[in-house]
C-alpha positions in Angstrom: 46.7 -14.6 -107.0 44.8 -15.1 -103.7 47.4 -17.6 -102.4 50.1 -15.1 -103.3 48.7 -12.5 -100.9 47.9 -10.0 -103.7 44.5 -9.2 -102.2 43.7 -7.5 -98.8 43.2 -9.5 -95.6 43.4 -6.9 -92.9 41.4 -4.2 -91.1 43.3 -1.2 -89.9 42.4 0.8 -86.8 43.5 4.4 -87.0 43.7 7.3 -84.5 42.5 10.1 -86.8 43.5 12.9 -84.3 47.1 11.7 -84.0 47.2 10.2 -87.6 48.7 7.0 -86.3 48.0 3.4 -87.0 46.9 1.7 -83.7 46.3 -1.9 -84.7 46.1 -4.3 -87.6 43.5 -7.1 -87.5 44.5 -10.0 -89.8 41.4 -11.8 -91.2 43.4 -14.5 -92.9 44.8 -15.2 -96.3 42.2 -14.7 -99.0 39.7 -12.9 -96.8 39.4 -9.9 -99.2 37.4 -7.7 -96.7 35.3 -5.2 -98.7 32.5 -3.5 -96.8 33.0 -2.3 -93.2 29.8 -1.5 -91.3 29.7 -0.2 -87.7 26.5 -0.5 -85.6 24.5 2.7 -85.7 24.2 2.9 -81.9 27.1 5.2 -80.9 27.5 3.5 -77.5 28.5 0.2 -79.1 32.1 0.0 -80.5 31.5 -2.9 -82.9 30.5 -3.8 -86.4 30.9 -6.2 -89.2 32.9 -6.7 -92.4 32.0 -8.8 -95.3 34.9 -10.9 -96.6 34.4 -11.6 -100.4 36.4 -14.7 -101.2 36.1 -16.6 -97.8 32.4 -15.7 -97.8 32.5 -14.9 -94.1 31.0 -12.0 -92.2 33.4 -11.1 -89.4 32.4 -9.2 -86.3 34.9 -6.7 -85.0 34.7 -5.2 -81.5 36.5 -3.1 -79.0 37.7 -5.0 -75.9 37.8 -3.6 -72.3 41.5 -2.9 -72.7 40.7 -0.7 -75.7 42.3 -3.1 -78.2 40.2 -4.5 -81.1 39.4 -8.2 -81.8 37.5 -10.1 -84.5 35.5 -13.3 -84.8 33.8 -14.9 -87.8 30.1 -15.0 -87.1 28.7 -16.0 -90.5 30.2 -18.5 -92.9 28.4 -19.2 -96.1 29.6 -22.5 -97.5 31.0 -22.9 -101.0 28.8 -25.0 -103.3 30.4 -27.9 -105.2 29.7 -27.2 -108.9 30.3 -28.3 -112.5 30.8 -25.9 -115.4 32.7 -23.3 -113.5 36.4 -22.3 -113.1 36.8 -24.0 -109.7 35.3 -27.2 -108.3 33.6 -25.1 -105.6 31.9 -21.8 -106.0 32.1 -19.3 -103.0 29.2 -17.0 -102.3 31.4 -14.0 -103.0 30.0 -11.5 -100.5 30.1 -8.1 -102.2 28.1 -5.9 -99.7 26.6 -6.0 -96.3 24.2 -3.5 -94.8 22.8 -2.9 -91.3 19.3 -1.6 -90.6 19.2 1.7 -88.9 17.8 0.1 -85.7 20.7 -2.4 -85.7 18.3 -5.4 -85.8 19.1 -6.8 -89.2 22.1 -7.3 -91.4 21.7 -7.9 -95.2 24.4 -9.8 -97.1 24.7 -9.9 -100.9 26.2 -13.1 -102.3 27.1 -12.2 -105.9 28.0 -15.6 -107.3 25.3 -17.6 -105.5 22.9 -14.8 -106.5 21.1 -14.4 -103.1 20.5 -11.7 -100.5 20.3 -13.0 -97.0 18.7 -11.3 -94.0 20.2 -12.0 -90.5 18.8 -11.1 -87.1 21.7 -9.5 -85.3 20.1 -8.6 -82.0 22.8 -10.9 -80.7 25.8 -9.7 -82.6 27.9 -12.7 -81.7 25.3 -15.1 -83.1 23.6 -13.7 -86.2 20.6 -15.9 -87.3 19.4 -16.1 -90.9 15.7 -15.1 -91.1 15.3 -14.5 -94.8 16.7 -15.2 -98.2 15.8 -14.3 -101.7 17.5 -15.2 -105.0 18.1 -12.3 -107.4 20.1 -14.0 -110.1 23.7 -15.2 -109.9 25.5 -18.2 -111.4 23.6 -21.0 -109.6 20.2 -20.4 -111.2 18.3 -23.3 -112.8 19.0 -23.6 -116.5 22.3 -21.8 -116.3 25.7 -23.1 -117.4 26.8 -23.8 -113.8 25.4 -26.9 -112.2 25.3 -27.5 -108.4 26.3 -31.0 -107.3 24.5 -30.9 -104.0 21.5 -28.5 -103.9 18.4 -27.5 -105.8 19.0 -24.5 -108.0 16.6 -21.5 -107.8 14.5 -20.5 -110.8 15.8 -17.4 -112.6 14.3 -14.1 -111.6 12.2 -12.7 -114.5 10.7 -9.2 -114.3 8.3 -8.1 -117.1 9.5 -11.0 -119.3 13.2 -10.2 -118.9 15.5 -12.4 -116.9 17.6 -10.5 -114.4 21.3 -10.9 -115.2 24.1 -10.9 -112.6 23.9 -11.6 -108.9 22.9 -9.4 -105.9 25.7 -6.8 -105.5 25.2 -3.4 -103.8 22.4 -2.9 -101.2 20.5 0.0 -99.9 17.7 -0.1 -97.3 15.0 2.6 -97.3 15.1 4.8 -94.2 11.8 3.3 -92.9 13.4 -0.2 -93.3 10.5 -1.5 -95.5 12.2 -1.7 -98.9 15.6 -3.2 -99.9 17.1 -2.0 -103.1 19.6 -4.3 -104.9 21.9 -3.7 -107.9 23.2 -6.6 -110.0 26.2 -4.9 -111.6 29.7 -5.6 -110.3 
């Protein structure tokens, strides 16, 4: 269905006052953009969108001529696997979140099962500075086997293995605690 174009691949820029569509930003076939997050600083006309199937984070920004442009700034590679529906498993980005001070971006990778923290002080070049595995399909002892990388141990809390991968994210207002759901 992805190759048939049945999923979204565009961002739309609207003029709410005039109720008119100003611009379409095509992110490519199969992008499936889900979560759009603007920087919190109102003087900066830019932000990020997480693209589920392509496992990319795309930066969007306003240009000096008032048009908008995009550039992929994070690409999480698919993992070659056995025991899954496809020969490679995408990360499947389901949420992104920006810290209130616009220093960090958090990315949930539902299939791979991890949450990644990126330093975005240079928005054109995010740099991964942290990663934690919550669950997902690539855990050690699961039915899916990675062909090229070590698989993380399953996350167990109070004797119960966490099911599902990292999905929705919420950061505490003081930026000290990240809350993660695992349901899709």
